[in-house]
C-alpha positions in Angstrom: -59.4 54.3 84.0 -59.2 53.5 87.7 -56.9 55.6 89.9 -57.2 53.6 93.1 -57.5 49.9 93.9 -60.8 48.4 94.8 -59.3 46.3 97.6 -59.1 48.1 100.9 -55.4 47.3 101.8 -54.0 48.3 98.4 -56.2 51.4 98.2 -55.0 52.4 101.7 -51.4 52.0 100.6 -52.0 54.1 97.5 -53.7 56.9 99.4 -51.0 56.9 102.0 -48.3 57.1 99.2 -50.2 60.0 97.6 -50.3 61.9 101.0 -46.6 61.2 101.6 -45.7 62.5 98.1 -47.7 65.7 98.7 -46.0 66.2 102.1 -42.6 65.6 100.6 -43.2 68.1 97.8 -44.5 70.7 100.2 -41.5 70.1 102.6 -39.1 70.3 99.7 -40.5 73.7 98.5 -40.5 75.1 102.0 -36.9 73.9 102.5 -35.8 75.5 99.1 -37.4 78.8 100.1 -35.7 78.7 103.5 -32.4 78.1 101.7 -33.2 81.0 99.4 -33.8 83.3 102.3 -30.7 82.1 104.0 -28.5 82.9 101.0 -30.2 86.3 100.6 -28.8 87.2 104.0 -25.4 87.3 102.3 -26.7 90.3 100.3 -27.0 92.5 103.4 -23.4 93.7 103.2 -24.1 94.7 99.6 -27.1 96.7 100.7 -25.1 98.4 103.3 -22.3 99.2 100.8 -24.9 100.5 98.4 -26.6 102.7 101.0 -23.3 104.0 102.3 -22.0 104.8 98.8 -25.3 106.5 97.9 -25.2 108.6 101.1 -21.6 109.5 100.6 -22.1 110.4 97.0 -25.1 112.6 97.9 -23.2 114.3 100.7 -20.1 115.0 98.5 -22.3 116.3 95.7 -24.0 118.7 98.1 -20.6 119.7 99.5 -19.4 120.3 95.9 -22.4 122.5 95.1 -21.9 124.5 98.3 -18.1 124.8 97.6 -18.8 126.2 94.2 -20.3 129.3 95.8 -17.0 130.2 97.5 -15.6 133.2 95.8 -12.4 132.8 93.8 -11.7 129.1 94.7 -15.2 127.7 94.4 -14.5 125.9 91.1 -11.2 124.5 92.4 -12.9 123.1 95.5 -15.9 121.7 93.6 -13.9 119.5 91.2 -12.3 117.1 93.8 -15.6 116.8 95.6 -17.4 115.9 92.4 -14.7 113.3 91.6 -15.2 111.8 95.1 -19.0 111.8 94.6 -18.6 109.9 91.4 -16.3 107.4 93.1 -18.9 106.9 95.8 -21.5 106.2 93.1 -19.2 103.4 91.8 -19.1 102.0 95.4 -22.9 102.1 95.4 -23.0 100.3 92.1 -20.6 97.6 93.4 -23.0 97.0 96.3 -25.9 96.7 94.0 -23.9 94.2 91.8 -23.1 92.2 94.9 -26.8 92.0 95.8 -27.7 91.0 92.2 -25.1 88.2 92.2 -26.3 86.8 95.6 -29.9 87.0 94.4 -29.1 85.0 91.2 -27.3 82.3 93.3 -30.2 82.1 95.7 -32.7 81.8 92.9 -30.7 79.1 91.1 -30.2 77.1 94.3 -33.8 77.2 95.2 -34.8 76.2 91.7 -32.3 73.3 91.6 -33.6 72.1 95.0 -37.2 72.2 93.9 -36.6 70.5 90.6 -34.5 67.8 92.1 -37.1 67.1 94.8 -40.0 67.0 92.3 -38.1 64.7 90.0 -37.2 62.3 92.8 -40.9 62.2 94.0 -42.1 61.7 90.4 -39.7 58.8 89.8 -40.3 57.1 93.2 -44.1 57.7 93.4 -45.7 58.7 90.0 -44.1 56.0 87.8 -45.3 53.1 89.9 -48.7 54.7 90.1 -48.9 55.1 86.3 -47.8 51.5 85.9 -50.5 50.3 88.3 -53.2 52.3 86.5 -52.2 50.9 83.1 -51.8 47.3 84.4 -55.2 47.4 86.2 -56.9 48.7 83.1 -55.3 45.9 81.1 -56.3 43.2 83.6 -59.9 44.6 83.9 -60.1 44.6 80.2 -59.1 40.9 80.0 -62.4 39.9 81.6 -64.3 41.2 78.5 -62.3 39.5 75.8 -62.5 35.8 74.8 -59.9 33.8 76.6 -59.1 36.7 79.0 -60.1 34.7 82.0 -57.7 32.0 81.0 -54.8 34.5 80.8 -55.8 35.9 84.2 -55.8 32.3 85.6 -52.3 31.7 84.1 -51.2 34.9 85.7 -52.4 33.7 89.0 -50.7 30.3 88.5 -47.3 32.1 87.8 -47.8 34.5 90.7 -47.3 34.2 94.4 -48.0 30.7 95.7 -49.4 32.1 98.9 -52.4 33.7 97.0 -53.4 30.2 95.7 -53.8 28.7 99.1 -57.5 29.9 99.3 -58.5 28.0 96.2 -59.8 24.4 96.8 -57.2 22.0 95.3 -58.9 19.9 92.6 -57.7 16.4 91.7 -54.4 16.6 89.8 -53.7 20.2 91.0 -54.6 23.7 89.8 -52.3 23.7 86.8 -53.8 20.4 85.5 -57.4 21.7 86.1 -56.4 24.9 84.2 -55.0 22.9 81.3 -58.2 20.9 81.2 -60.2 24.1 81.0 -62.0 23.6 84.3 -64.3 26.7 84.4 -64.6 26.9 88.2 -60.8 26.7 88.6 -60.3 29.3 85.9 -62.8 31.6 87.5 -61.2 31.1 90.9 -57.7 31.7 89.6 -58.8 34.8 87.6 -60.3 36.2 90.8 -57.0 35.6 92.6 -55.1 37.5 89.9 -57.5 40.5 90.0 -57.4 40.6 93.8 -53.6 40.4 93.8 -53.6 43.5 91.6 -56.1 45.3 93.9 -59.2 44.7 91.7 -62.5 43.0 92.1 -64.1 40.8 89.4 
């Protein structure tokens, strides 16, 4: 199995396409992570609410404990302070929930961006590469089977006319020489078909 063409121009284009694909994937991942970090900035108010709620709950709890030491009215003073501390804990939990929600959105967005980018690159880059690898293996294999050179010659005859210009034109034309089984013409045409696919005979 051949991964790259044997002809210089086709091999250069394939290597360039590979490098571009790698750069696109790396750029897409970096962009997705930057978007993730940008969305996570929205969690800052939630962190502040959580910290404020936690500090307030702690302070009110301490105040309630201190108030309970006041003679006669300590129990009465402690109860509203404990209720306020519990409410502050609810505020802290709301801040944490807000951070969790923002984190989930950031993760899903980054994941969607990375998956979309990878699928795009795979469709645009990998599928043509796999097709070329399979086609080149098939063409190379035709050289080893009886009549394979004839099929390659036919492929050259039905391919771009420009590629045929380098073959000396026999009497009656290339198609007639191929039909007559002219070995030199068949060899020349099969070489053209391989070269057009980026292969050497």
